[in-house]
ZASESE-847278 format. One record per atom (N, C-alpha, C): residue in three letters; x, y, z; atom name; chain; residue number from 1. Coordinates in pm, whole numbers, plus 32768, in hexadecimal, padded with zeros to 4 digits. Layout:
MARSE residu   xx   yy   zz atome chaine num
MARSE    Ala    X    Y    Z    CA      A NUM
...
END
This chain:
MARSE residu   xx   yy   zz atome chaine num
MARSE    Met 9F86 DAE1 D232     N      A   1
MARSE    Met 9F6A DA56 D254    CA      A   1
MARSE    Met 9FEC DA12 D27B     C      A   1
MARSE    Thr 9FE8 D9CA D2EB     N      A   2
MARSE    Thr A05B D97D D31A    CA      A   2
MARSE    Thr A037 D8E9 D313     C      A   2
MARSE    Thr A08C D89A D2D4     N      A   3
MARSE    Thr A07A D809 D2D2    CA      A   3
MARSE    Thr A0D2 D7CE D33F     C      A   3
MARSE    Val A092 D780 D397     N      A   4
MARSE    Val A0D8 D741 D407    CA      A   4
MARSE    Val A0EC D6AE D3E3     C      A   4
MARSE    Leu A168 D680 D3E8     N      A   5
MARSE    Leu A188 D5F6 D3C7    CA      A   5
MARSE    Leu A181 D59C D443     C      A   5
MARSE    Ala A169 D51C D42B     N      A   6
MARSE    Ala A16B D4B9 D498    CA      A   6
MARSE    Ala A1FB D4A8 D4C8     C      A   6
MARSE    Pro A213 D4BC D54A     N      A   7
MARSE    Pro A29B D4AD D57D    CA      A   7
MARSE    Pro A2C6 D41C D58F     C      A   7
MARSE    Val A264 D3C2 D59A     N      A   8
MARSE    Val A280 D333 D5AE    CA      A   8
MARSE    Val A221 D2E0 D558     C      A   8
MARSE    Ala A249 D264 D53F     N      A   9
MARSE    Ala A1F1 D205 D4FB    CA      A   9
MARSE    Ala A198 D1C2 D562     C      A   9
MARSE    Gly A11E D1A2 D538     N      A  10
MARSE    Gly A0C2 D15E D593    CA      A  10
MARSE    Gly A034 D16C D563     C      A  10
MARSE    Ser 9FD8 D173 D5C2     N      A  11
MARSE    Ser 9F4A D17F D5A3    CA      A  11
MARSE    Ser 9F13 D200 D5E0     C      A  11
MARSE    Val 9ED5 D254 D58C     N      A  12
MARSE    Val 9E99 D2D0 D5BC    CA      A  12
MARSE    Val 9E1D D2AD D60F     C      A  12
MARSE    Val 9E1A D2DD D68B     N      A  13
MARSE    Val 9DAC D2BE D6E7    CA      A  13
MARSE    Val 9D5F D339 D716     C      A  13
MARSE    Gly 9D95 D3B1 D6FE     N      A  14
MARSE    Gly 9D51 D42C D728    CA      A  14
MARSE    Gly 9D71 D44E D7B9     C      A  14
MARSE    Leu 9D61 D4CD D7DC     N      A  15
MARSE    Leu 9D81 D4FB D863    CA      A  15
MARSE    Leu 9D27 D4BD D8CE     C      A  15
MARSE    Ala 9CAA D49F D8AC     N      A  16
MARSE    Ala 9C4D D467 D90F    CA      A  16
MARSE    Ala 9C7F D3E1 D944     C      A  16
MARSE    Ala 9CD6 D39C D8F9     N      A  17
MARSE    Ala 9D09 D31A D924    CA      A  17
MARSE    Ala 9D85 D324 D97D     C      A  17
MARSE    Val 9DB6 D39E D995     N      A  18
MARSE    Val 9E2D D3B0 D9E7    CA      A  18
MARSE    Val 9E07 D39F DA7B     C      A  18
MARSE    Pro 9E50 D348 DAC3     N      A  19
MARSE    Pro 9E2E D331 DB50    CA      A  19
MARSE    Pro 9E61 D39E DBAD     C      A  19
MARSE    Asp 9E45 D41A DB88     N      A  20
MARSE    Asp 9E68 D48E DBD9    CA      A  20
MARSE    Asp 9E02 D4FA DBB7     C      A  20
MARSE    Pro 9DB2 D526 DC1C     N      A  21
MARSE    Pro 9D45 D584 DBFE    CA      A  21
MARSE    Pro 9D73 D609 DBC4     C      A  21
MARSE    Val 9DEC D635 DBE4     N      A  22
MARSE    Val 9E1D D6B5 DBB0    CA      A  22
MARSE    Val 9E25 D6AF DB17     C      A  22
MARSE    Phe 9E54 D63E DAE2     N      A  23
MARSE    Phe 9E59 D62B DA51    CA      A  23
MARSE    Phe 9DD1 D602 DA1A     C      A  23
MARSE    Ala 9D91 D5A1 DA5B     N      A  24
MARSE    Ala 9D14 D567 DA29    CA      A  24
MARSE    Ala 9CA5 D5CF DA1A     C      A  24
MARSE    Glu 9CA3 D631 DA73     N      A  25
MARSE    Glu 9C3B D698 DA6D    CA      A  25
MARSE    Glu 9C66 D711 DA1B     C      A  25
MARSE    Gly 9CDB D708 D9DB     N      A  26
MARSE    Gly 9D09 D774 D985    CA      A  26
MARSE    Gly 9D36 D7F1 D9CE     C      A  26
MARSE    Leu 9D58 D7E5 DA4E     N      A  27
MARSE    Leu 9D7F D85B DA9D    CA      A  27
MARSE    Leu 9E05 D894 DA6F     C      A  27
MARSE    Val 9E5B D841 DA37     N      A  28
MARSE    Val 9EDC D870 DA05    CA      A  28
MARSE    Val 9EC9 D8B2 D97D     C      A  28
MARSE    Gly 9E66 D880 D932     N      A  29
MARSE    Gly 9E49 D8B3 D8AD    CA      A  29
MARSE    Gly 9E12 D844 D857     C      A  29
MARSE    Pro 9DE2 D866 D7DF     N      A  30
MARSE    Pro 9DAC D800 D784    CA      A  30
MARSE    Pro 9E1D D7B1 D742     C      A  30
MARSE    Gly 9DFB D73C D715     N      A  31
MARSE    Gly 9E5D D6E8 D6D0    CA      A  31
MARSE    Gly 9E2B D65A D6C8     C      A  31
MARSE    Thr 9E86 D5FC D6D6     N      A  32
MARSE    Thr 9E62 D56F D6D2    CA      A  32
MARSE    Thr 9ECB D523 D722     C      A  32
MARSE    Ala 9EC1 D49F D721     N      A  33
MARSE    Ala 9F24 D44C D765    CA      A  33
MARSE    Ala 9F3B D3CF D713     C      A  33
MARSE    Ile 9FB5 D39A D71F     N      A  34
MARSE    Ile 9FDB D321 D6D8    CA      A  34
MARSE    Ile A005 D2B8 D73F     C      A  34
MARSE    Asp 9FCA D241 D734     N      A  35
MARSE    Asp 9FF6 D1CE D782    CA      A  35
MARSE    Asp A069 D193 D730     C      A  35
MARSE    Pro A0E6 D1A2 D760     N      A  36
MARSE    Pro A15A D181 D70B    CA      A  36
MARSE    Pro A170 D0EB D6FA     C      A  36
MARSE    Asp A1AF D0C8 D68B     N      A  37
MARSE    Asp A1DD D03F D677    CA      A  37
MARSE    Asp A23E D021 D6E9     C      A  37
MARSE    Arg A23E CFA5 D716     N      A  38
MARSE    Arg A291 CF80 D789    CA      A  38
MARSE    Arg A31B CF4F D75D     C      A  38
MARSE    Glu A364 CFAA D720     N      A  39
MARSE    Glu A3EE CF8A D6F9    CA      A  39
MARSE    Glu A442 D007 D709     C      A  39
MARSE    Pro A4C3 CFF6 D727     N      A  40
MARSE    Pro A51B D06B D736    CA      A  40
MARSE    Pro A51C D0BD D6B6     C      A  40
MARSE    Gly A522 D13F D6C5     N      A  41
MARSE    Gly A524 D193 D64E    CA      A  41
MARSE    Gly A543 D223 D66E     C      A  41
MARSE    Lys A540 D274 D605     N      A  42
MARSE    Lys A55B D302 D611    CA      A  42
MARSE    Lys A4D8 D34F D605     C      A  42
MARSE    Val A4CC D3B6 D658     N      A  43
MARSE    Val A457 D40C D658    CA      A  43
MARSE    Val A47A D488 D605     C      A  43
MARSE    Leu A423 D4AB D5A7     N      A  44
MARSE    Leu A441 D513 D546    CA      A  44
MARSE    Leu A405 D59A D56B     C      A  44
MARSE    Ala A43F D602 D533     N      A  45
MARSE    Ala A408 D689 D53F    CA      A  45
MARSE    Ala A388 D68F D4EB     C      A  45
MARSE    Pro A317 D6B9 D527     N      A  46
MARSE    Pro A299 D6BE D4DD    CA      A  46
MARSE    Pro A28E D735 D47D     C      A  46
MARSE    Ile A2DE D79C D498     N      A  47
MARSE    Ile A2E2 D813 D441    CA      A  47
MARSE    Ile A372 D844 D43B     C      A  47
MARSE    Ala A38F D899 D3D9     N      A  48
MARSE    Ala A412 D8DB D3D3    CA      A  48
MARSE    Ala A40E D951 D433     C      A  48
MARSE    Gly A47E D96A D475     N      A  49
MARSE    Gly A483 D9DC D4D0    CA      A  49
MARSE    Gly A4F5 D9CF D532     C      A  49
MARSE    Thr A4E5 DA11 D5A3     N      A  50
MARSE    Thr A54A DA13 D60C    CA      A  50
MARSE    Thr A516 D9C7 D684     C      A  50
MARSE    Ile A56E D975 D6BF     N      A  51
MARSE    Ile A546 D92A D738    CA      A  51
MARSE    Ile A546 D98D D7AC     C      A  51
MARSE    Leu A4CD D9B0 D7DA     N      A  52
MARSE    Leu A4BC DA10 D847    CA      A  52
MARSE    Leu A4DB D9CF D8CD     C      A  52
MARSE    Lys A4A5 D956 D8E2     N      A  53
MARSE    Lys A4BA D909 D95D    CA      A  53
MARSE    Lys A4DB D87B D935     C      A  53
MARSE    Leu A53D D840 D978     N      A  54
MARSE    Leu A563 D7B5 D95B    CA      A  54
MARSE    Leu A57F D76D D9DD     C      A  54
MARSE    His A52B D70D D9FC     N      A  55
MARSE    His A53F D6B1 DA6B    CA      A  55
MARSE    His A547 D627 DA2C     C      A  55
MARSE    Pro A580 D5C5 DA70     N      A  56
MARSE    Pro A584 D540 DA34    CA      A  56
MARSE    Pro A4FA D509 DA0F     C      A  56
MARSE    His A494 D52A DA5F     N      A  57
MARSE    His A40E D4F2 DA4B    CA      A  57
MARSE    His A3AF D54E D9FE     C      A  57
MARSE    Ala A3D9 D5C7 D9DD     N      A  58
MARSE    Ala A37E D626 D99A    CA      A  58
MARSE    Ala A3CE D698 D95D     C      A  58
MARSE    Tyr A395 D6D2 D8F2     N      A  59
MARSE    Tyr A3D6 D746 D8B6    CA      A  59
MARSE    Tyr A36E D79D D86F     C      A  59
MARSE    Val A393 D81D D860     N      A  60
MARSE    Val A341 D87F D819    CA      A  60
MARSE    Val A396 D8BB D7AB     C      A  60
MARSE    Ile A35E D8BA D731     N      A  61
MARSE    Ile A39F D8FA D6C0    CA      A  61
MARSE    Ile A346 D96D D693     C      A  61
MARSE    Val A383 D9E2 D67F     N      A  62
MARSE    Val A33A DA58 D652    CA      A  62
MARSE    Val A367 DA7A D5C4     C      A  62
MARSE    Gly A304 DA84 D56A     N      A  63
MARSE    Gly A320 DAA4 D4E0    CA      A  63
MARSE    Gly A339 DB38 D4CA     C      A  63
MARSE    Glu A35E DB5A D450     N      A  64
MARSE    Glu A378 DBE6 D42A    CA      A  64
MARSE    Glu A2FE DC3F D444     C      A  64
MARSE    Asp A286 DC03 D439     N      A  65
MARSE    Asp A20A DC4F D44C    CA      A  65
MARSE    Asp A1E4 DC5F D4DF     C      A  65
MARSE    Gly A237 DC2C D53A     N      A  66
MARSE    Gly A21C DC38 D5C9    CA      A  66
MARSE    Gly A1C6 DBC8 D603     C      A  66
MARSE    Arg A19A DB6C D5AE     N      A  67
MARSE    Arg A147 DAFD D5DE    CA      A  67
MARSE    Arg A19E DA91 D61C     C      A  67
MARSE    Gly A174 DA64 D692     N      A  68
MARSE    Gly A1BF D9FE D6D9    CA      A  68
MARSE    Gly A175 D97A D6DC     C      A  68
MARSE    Val A1C2 D90C D6CE     N      A  69
MARSE    Val A189 D885 D6D7    CA      A  69
MARSE    Val A1D3 D83A D745     C      A  69
MARSE    Leu A184 D800 D7A0     N      A  70
MARSE    Leu A1B9 D7AF D80D    CA      A  70
MARSE    Leu A1AE D71C D7E9     C      A  70
MARSE    Val A21A D6D3 D7FC     N      A  71
MARSE    Val A21A D641 D7F0    CA      A  71
MARSE    Val A23E D60B D87A     C      A  71
MARSE    His A1E7 D5B7 D8B2     N      A  72
MARSE    His A1FD D57E D937    CA      A  72
MARSE    His A209 D4E8 D929     C      A  72
MARSE    Leu A27B D4B1 D951     N      A  73
MARSE    Leu A297 D423 D93E    CA      A  73
MARSE    Leu A26C D3D1 D9B7     C      A  73
MARSE    Gly A1F3 D39E D9AE     N      A  74
MARSE    Gly A1BD D350 DA1C    CA      A  74
MARSE    Gly A181 D3A7 DA89     C      A  74
MARSE    Ile A13E D365 DAE6     N      A  75
MARSE    Ile A0FC D3AB DB55    CA      A  75
MARSE    Ile A146 D38A DBD7     C      A  75
MARSE    Asp A15D D3EF DC28     N      A  76
MARSE    Asp A1A8 D3E4 DCA6    CA      A  76
MARSE    Asp A23A D3BF DC8E     C      A  76
MARSE    Thr A26C D3D3 DC16     N      A  77
MARSE    Thr A2F6 D3B0 DBF6    CA      A  77
MARSE    Thr A35B D415 DC2E     C      A  77
MARSE    Val A32B D488 DC5C     N      A  78
MARSE    Val A384 D4E8 DC9E    CA      A  78
MARSE    Val A3C3 D4A5 DD19     C      A  78
MARSE    Gln A37A D447 DD56     N      A  79
MARSE    Gln A3AB D401 DDCD    CA      A  79
MARSE    Gln A428 D3AD DDB0     C      A  79
MARSE    Leu A440 D38F DD32     N      A  80
MARSE    Leu A4B4 D33D DD0D    CA      A  80
MARSE    Leu A537 D38C DD0E     C      A  80
MARSE    Lys A52D D411 DD1B     N      A  81
MARSE    Lys A5A2 D469 DD21    CA      A  81
MARSE    Lys A603 D451 DCAD     C      A  81
MARSE    Gly A5CB D437 DC36     N      A  82
MARSE    Gly A61D D428 DBBE    CA      A  82
MARSE    Gly A647 D399 DBA0     C      A  82
MARSE    Glu A634 D33E DBFE     N      A  83
MARSE    Glu A65C D2B3 DBE8    CA      A  83
MARSE    Glu A609 D276 DB77     C      A  83
MARSE    Gly A64D D239 DB17     N      A  84
MARSE    Gly A608 D1FA DAA7    CA      A  84
MARSE    Gly A5F6 D256 DA2F     C      A  84
MARSE    Phe A627 D2D1 DA3B     N      A  85
MARSE    Phe A61E D333 D9CE    CA      A  85
MARSE    Phe A6AB D363 D9AC     C      A  85
MARSE    Arg A6C1 D384 D92C     N      A  86
MARSE    Arg A743 D3BC D902    CA      A  86
MARSE    Arg A728 D434 D8A8     C      A  86
MARSE    Leu A75B D4A8 D8D1     N      A  87
MARSE    Leu A746 D522 D883    CA      A  87
MARSE    Leu A79D D51F D805     C      A  87
MARSE    Leu A75F D541 D795     N      A  88
MARSE    Leu A7A4 D544 D713    CA      A  88
MARSE    Leu A7B0 D5D3 D6DE     C      A  88
MARSE    Ala A77D D632 D72A     N      A  89
MARSE    Ala A781 D6BF D706    CA      A  89
MARSE    Ala A793 D70D D788     C      A  89
MARSE    Ser A79A D791 D77F     N      A  90
MARSE    Ser A7AB D7E0 D7F8    CA      A  90
MARSE    Ser A74D D857 D7F8     C      A  90
MARSE    Glu A72D D886 D870     N      A  91
MARSE    Glu A6D5 D8F9 D87F    CA      A  91
MARSE    Glu A713 D970 D837     C      A  91
MARSE    Gly A6BF D9B9 D7EE     N      A  92
MARSE    Gly A6ED DA2C D7A2    CA      A  92
MARSE    Gly A717 DA0A D714     C      A  92
MARSE    Glu A721 D989 D6F5     N      A  93
MARSE    Glu A74B D95D D66F    CA      A  93
MARSE    Glu A6D9 D96E D60B     C      A  93
MARSE    Arg A6FC D997 D592     N      A  94
MARSE    Arg A69C D99C D524    CA      A  94
MARSE    Arg A696 D911 D4E6     C      A  94
MARSE    Val A61D D8DF D4D2     N      A  95
MARSE    Val A60B D859 D498    CA      A  95
MARSE    Val A5AC D861 D421     C      A  95
MARSE    Arg A5B8 D7FF D3CA     N      A  96
MARSE    Arg A55B D7F5 D35A    CA      A  96
MARSE    Arg A4EE D792 D382     C      A  96
MARSE    Ala A479 D79C D345     N      A  97
MARSE    Ala A40D D73E D35D    CA      A  97
MARSE    Ala A43F D6B3 D338     C      A  97
MARSE    Gly A42A D653 D391     N      A  98
MARSE    Gly A454 D5CA D378    CA      A  98
MARSE    Gly A4DF D5A9 D3AC     C      A  98
MARSE    Gln A525 D60C D3E4     N      A  99
MARSE    Gln A5AB D5F3 D41A    CA      A  99
MARSE    Gln A59F D5AD D4A1     C      A  99
MARSE    Pro A5F1 D546 D4BB     N      A 100
MARSE    Pro A5ED D502 D53E    CA      A 100
MARSE    Pro A614 D561 D5B0     C      A 100
MARSE    Val A5C8 D559 D61D     N      A 101
MARSE    Val A5DF D5AF D692    CA      A 101
MARSE    Val A605 D55C D70D     C      A 101
MARSE    Val A5C1 D4EA D721     N      A 102
MARSE    Val A5D7 D494 D795    CA      A 102
MARSE    Val A5D2 D403 D768     C      A 102
MARSE    Ala A623 D3AE D7A7     N      A 103
MARSE    Ala A619 D31E D792    CA      A 103
MARSE    Ala A5DD D2E2 D812     C      A 103
MARSE    Trp A587 D27B D800     N      A 104
MARSE    Trp A546 D23F D875    CA      A 104
MARSE    Trp A515 D1B3 D852     C      A 104
MARSE    Asp A4E4 D16D D8B9     N      A 105
MARSE    Asp A4AD D0E7 D8A7    CA      A 105
MARSE    Asp A426 D0E0 D8ED     C      A 105
MARSE    Pro A3B8 D0EF D8A0     N      A 106
MARSE    Pro A332 D0ED D8DC    CA      A 106
MARSE    Pro A314 D06C D92A     C      A 106
MARSE    Ala A34B CFFB D8FF     N      A 107
MARSE    Ala A333 CF7D D945    CA      A 107
MARSE    Ala A36E CF82 D9D2     C      A 107
MARSE    Ala A3E1 CFC1 D9E2     N      A 108
MARSE    Ala A420 CFCE DA66    CA      A 108
MARSE    Ala A3CC D02A DABF     C      A 108
MARSE    Ile A393 D093 DA86     N      A 109
MARSE    Ile A33B D0ED DAD3    CA      A 109
MARSE    Ile A2C3 D09E DB07     C      A 109
MARSE    Glu A286 D050 DAAE     N      A 110
MARSE    Glu A211 D000 DAD3    CA      A 110
MARSE    Glu A236 CF94 DB3A     C      A 110
MARSE    Ala A2AA CF56 DB28     N      A 111
MARSE    Ala A2D7 CEEF DB86    CA      A 111
MARSE    Ala A2E9 CF28 DC12     C      A 111
MARSE    Gly A306 CFAB DC19     N      A 112
MARSE    Gly A316 CFEE DC9A    CA      A 112
MARSE    Gly A292 D01A DCD7     C      A 112
MARSE    Gly A222 CFF4 DC98     N      A 113
MARSE    Gly A19F D013 DCD0    CA      A 113
MARSE    Gly A164 D098 DCA6     C      A 113
MARSE    Arg A19E D0D8 DC41     N      A 114
MARSE    Arg A16A D159 DC12    CA      A 114
MARSE    Arg A133 D14A DB85     C      A 114
MARSE    Ser A0D7 D1A3 DB63     N      A 115
MARSE    Ser A0A1 D1A3 DADB    CA      A 115
MARSE    Ser A105 D1E7 DA7E     C      A 115
MARSE    Pro A124 D1A7 DA0B     N      A 116
MARSE    Pro A17F D1E6 D9AB    CA      A 116
MARSE    Pro A137 D242 D948     C      A 116
MARSE    Val A0B4 D257 D957     N      A 117
MARSE    Val A068 D2A8 D8F8    CA      A 117
MARSE    Val A0A3 D335 D8EF     C      A 117
MARSE    Cys A0A6 D36C D874     N      A 118
MARSE    Cys A0E9 D3EC D859    CA      A 118
MARSE    Cys A087 D458 D82D     C      A 118
MARSE    Pro A063 D4B4 D887     N      A 119
MARSE    Pro A014 D527 D85C    CA      A 119
MARSE    Pro A067 D582 D801     C      A 119
MARSE    Val A025 D5B8 D799     N      A 120
MARSE    Val A060 D61A D73F    CA      A 120
MARSE    Val 9FFF D68F D740     C      A 120
MARSE    Val A02A D700 D779     N      A 121
MARSE    Val 9FCF D76E D798    CA      A 121
MARSE    Val 9FFA D7F1 D756     C      A 121
MARSE    Ala 9F99 D833 D71A     N      A 122
MARSE    Ala 9FAD D8B9 D6E1    CA      A 122
MARSE    Ala 9F99 D91E D753     C      A 122
MARSE    Leu A006 D956 D784     N      A 123
MARSE    Leu 9FFF D9AF D7F8    CA      A 123
MARSE    Leu 9FC0 DA35 D7D5     C      A 123
MARSE    Glu 9F66 DA61 D82C     N      A 124
MARSE    Glu 9F23 DAE2 D81F    CA      A 124
MARSE    Glu 9ED5 DAF0 D79C     C      A 124
MARSE    Ala 9EAC DA7D D764     N      A 125
MARSE    Ala 9E5D DA83 D6E8    CA      A 125
MARSE    Ala 9DCE DAAF D707     C      A 125
MARSE    Val 9D97 DAFD D6AD     N      A 126
MARSE    Val 9D0B DB28 D6B9    CA      A 126
MARSE    Val 9CB2 DAAE D69F     C      A 126
MARSE    Pro 9C4D DA97 D6F3     N      A 127
MARSE    Pro 9BF5 DA24 D6DD    CA      A 127
MARSE    Pro 9BBD DA22 D64F     C      A 127
MARSE    Gly 9BBB D9AB D615     N      A 128
MARSE    Gly 9B85 D99B D58E    CA      A 128
MARSE    Gly 9BEA D9AF D51E     C      A 128
MARSE    Thr 9C67 D9D3 D542     N      A 129
MARSE    Thr 9CCB D9EC D4D9    CA      A 129
MARSE    Thr 9D24 D973 D4BE     C      A 129
MARSE    Val 9D19 D90C D511     N      A 130
MARSE    Val 9D6C D894 D500    CA      A 130
MARSE    Val 9D13 D820 D4D9     C      A 130
MARSE    Ser 9D34 D7DF D46B     N      A 131
MARSE    Ser 9CE4 D76D D43E    CA      A 131
MARSE    Ser 9D40 D6F9 D41A     C      A 131
MARSE    Pro 9D12 D67E D436     N      A 132
MARSE    Pro 9D65 D60A D419    CA      A 132
MARSE    Pro 9D6C D5EB D384     C      A 132
MARSE    Val 9DE3 D5C6 D357     N      A 133
MARSE    Val 9DF3 D58D D2D1    CA      A 133
MARSE    Val 9DD6 D4F7 D2DE     C      A 133
MARSE    Val 9E05 D4BE D34E     N      A 134
MARSE    Val 9DE8 D433 D371    CA      A 134
MARSE    Val 9D9E D438 D3F6     C      A 134
MARSE    Ala 9D1D D415 D3F6     N      A 135
MARSE    Ala 9CCD D41C D470    CA      A 135
MARSE    Ala 9CE0 D3A1 D4C8     C      A 135
MARSE    Ala 9CF8 D32E D48A     N      A 136
MARSE    Ala 9D09 D2B1 D4D3    CA      A 136
MARSE    Ala 9D51 D24E D479     C      A 136
MARSE    Gly 9D93 D1EE D4B8     N      A 137
MARSE    Gly 9DD3 D184 D46C    CA      A 137
MARSE    Gly 9E68 D199 D45B     C      A 137
MARSE    Pro 9EA6 D145 D408     N      A 138
MARSE    Pro 9F38 D144 D3FD    CA      A 138
MARSE    Pro 9F72 D1C1 D3BD     C      A 138
MARSE    Val 9FE8 D1E4 D3ED     N      A 139
MARSE    Val A032 D256 D3B8    CA      A 139
MARSE    Val A0C7 D234 D3C2     C      A 139
MARSE    Arg A112 D264 D360     N      A 140
MARSE    Arg A1A3 D253 D365    CA      A 140
MARSE    Arg A1E2 D2D5 D394     C      A 140
MARSE    Ala A255 D2CC D3D4     N      A 141
MARSE    Ala A29E D344 D3FC    CA      A 141
MARSE    Ala A2BA D396 D37F     C      A 141
MARSE    Gly A29B D417 D385     N      A 142
MARSE    Gly A2B0 D470 D313    CA      A 142
MARSE    Gly A236 D483 D2BB     C      A 142
MARSE    Asp A1CD D432 D2CF     N      A 143
MARSE    Asp A150 D445 D285    CA      A 143
MARSE    Asp A10C D4C5 D2B4     C      A 143
MARSE    Glu A0BB D503 D25D     N      A 144
MARSE    Glu A06A D576 D285    CA      A 144
MARSE    Glu A005 D548 D2EE     C      A 144
MARSE    Leu 9FFE D590 D35D     N      A 145
MARSE    Leu 9FA7 D56A D3CC    CA      A 145
MARSE    Leu 9F37 D5CF D3E4     C      A 145
MARSE    Leu 9F5B D64F D3E8     N      A 146
MARSE    Leu 9EFB D6BB D405    CA      A 146
MARSE    Leu 9F0D D72F D3A2     C      A 146
MARSE    Gln 9EA0 D778 D389     N      A 147
MARSE    Gln 9EA6 D7F7 D341    CA      A 147
MARSE    Gln 9E7D D863 D3A5     C      A 147
MARSE    Trp 9ECB D8CE D3AC     N      A 148
MARSE    Trp 9EB0 D93D D406    CA      A 148
MARSE    Trp 9E9A D9B7 D3B0     C      A 148
MARSE    Asp 9E19 D9E1 D3A3     N      A 149
MARSE    Asp 9DF4 DA54 D34E    CA      A 149
MARSE    Asp 9E28 DAD6 D389     C      A 149
END
């Protein structure tokens, strides 16, 4: 069992609320999404492991068991080419669950006309193995978010 932590504080809205069909329809994998609080902050590692991929707007951490979790900061934020994001870790680095990985300002993302909603996805998870600890409503960064059987 893998416990996935909330990378940001905000309100859990579920993948169906993500304004991008690739996430909303679960094509990337099962998980949930958080509509973040609109204040500058640090985005945390949802699990302990190694940062497999690190972009300013998204990252994947793979645990010792080979399970990967994707955190995507906002929708269409790749277009920002890193502007408004600050990396606090590096690709290939081992991190603990809850360790800051990226700093960002969701209000600035929204002010630029993009959704700041954050999908949190269990990559290559078998359907039915991921269940929410928090299905909807408020969550703090570092709170338990998902259980992955």
